[in-house]
Steps between C-alpha positions, in 0.01 A plus 500: 500500500206657685511840643598498876215733580235259352665206683500678836140618447381142427692364806349774719145421371542123557631570858210733567247246374654231723474722806137570429423135466676421831315775692163389367371854512275601206380846421172562320641723235834322428609433151769230486805581294637218302859394553701404197688172488855552372787267404732444792814533291420768234199677642297457185127532557377320186506133423522409873483133593357478847627149579856596453487874569684576172417666174471279194838629361692424823318168536612392148862604556522306832314196358736472198802515728344231718485712815132430567454151648229286348452720192549320169423591140159378361658423155821311473 
């Protein structure tokens, strides 16, 4: 499980980036900070699958249990 401080930091950065996009204000000397995508269930930053919003490990667990609609194994 990810550290709570890292999860809250990434959420705060994503929120800040969204506010800057909405306002449309750009500063000359601004360096954009990159927000980190994290798994919605475990908070894992690596192996993130953007379409599902899950890490590869969580995706596999849910797919094997049949909890992700439309996902089937490639090999039978």
